[in-house]
N, C-alpha and C positions, 0 to 999 in steps of 0.2 A: 540377441538373436540366436536361435538354435543352430547348432552345427549339424551337418548331415551325418548320418550314421555310417559314413564311408569316407575314404580318402581317394582322390583321383590319382592315378599312377602315370598315365600317358595317353596319347591319342591311340585308340584301338584301330580305327579304320576311317577312311574317307570314301564316299561313294560319288562317282562321276557318271552322269547320264551321257552316253556317247552315241554318235551316229555310225562310226566305223571302228568296230571292236578290233579287227585284226591290225589296223594301223596303230591304234592306241596300245595294243599289246606289244607290237614291235618297238614302239617308242619307249615305253616304260621298262621293257625287258632289255632291249639292245642298247639303248642310250643311257638309261639310268640304272641298269643292273638289277632290276626286280626279277623275281622268278614267278612263273605261273604256279599257284598253289592249288587252285580248285576251279573247275568249270562246271556250272550248272546250266546246261543248255536249255532245259525245260522252262526256266524262268528268265533266261538271257543274262546270266551273271558270270563274270570272270573275276576271280580274286587273285591279286598279285601280292607277293610278299615283299615288303620294303623294310628291312631290318626287323624290328619287333612289332611292326604295324602292317596293316593291309591297305591296299588301294583296290577298291571294288569298281569294276567297269560294268555298267548296266546298259545294255543295248536299248535305245529308245524305242525300237520296234518289237522288243520282247515283252513278256508278260509283266515284269516289274516296270520296265521303261514306259510302257503305254499309260501306266497310272500317273505318271508325272507330267503329262501334257506334251507340248511341242518340244522339239529338240533345242538345245542351246544354240545360239547364233548371235549375229550382230546386234539383235534387239534385246538380248538377255543372256546372262551366263548362269551356270550352276553355282558358282562361288566366286569369291574374289581371287584367292590363290591357295595353293597347297604348298607347304614348306617341308622339305626333307633335309634332315641333318646329314651332312656329308663329311667324311674323313678318309684320307687326308684332304685338306683343302688347298690345292695348288691351283690358283686362278688360271695361270697360263696353260697348264695341262687340261683343266676343265674346259676352257675356251677352245683349245685345239680339238678336243674330243667332240664337243658339241658341233663345231664347224665341220668336222669330218663327216658328221651325220646329217648335215644340212639343217640343223636346228636353228630356229629364229631366236636370237639372244636378245635379252632386255638389259636393263640397267644393272650396274654393279655398285655396291655401296656397303657401308657399315650399318647394320640394322640390329635392333633388339629382338632376341628370341628367347626360348625357354631357358637357355643357359647363360643369357646375358648378351651384351653388345659384341658383334663380331662380323666378319666378312659374309657377304650375301650376294649371290648371282641370280638374277631373274632370267627365265627362259620360257618358251611357250611350247606346249605339246601340239600334236598335229591338229587338234580341234580348237586351238586358240586359248586353252586354259593356261593361266599364269602359274608357273611352278617356280619356287624359290629353293635354291640349293644353299644351305646355311652351314657356314664353317664354325670352328670352335670359338668360344668367347675370347676376346682380347685379353692378353696378360695384364694384370693389374699391378 
């Protein structure tokens, strides 16, 4: 099998089609610590910095969003989940922070990720997208 002429380095960005951009910006900025990097109002795109990656929010009513059809809802989602590597990973502090912001919290467990098996906390953004905060790999 031929190898590609490149090597993948990391996830560059993920794009979420959303109904309420301001609520989603508040969540990803205020709760998860992202920063707004760029806004392109003409096409309905807000780009948030998440470490070395981006989370793009596309307004379903904007130029880009209308191309994707109906907004995500109970009948269908944009994706299964988005995983963000978090450090330090103090579960009690994370839960207290999420609860202080009224975030709906999901299951906690040990899950496999890019760096190996380690702690993982699920939570939901304001539009019901599943987000995973992933801690460091377990010591071997």
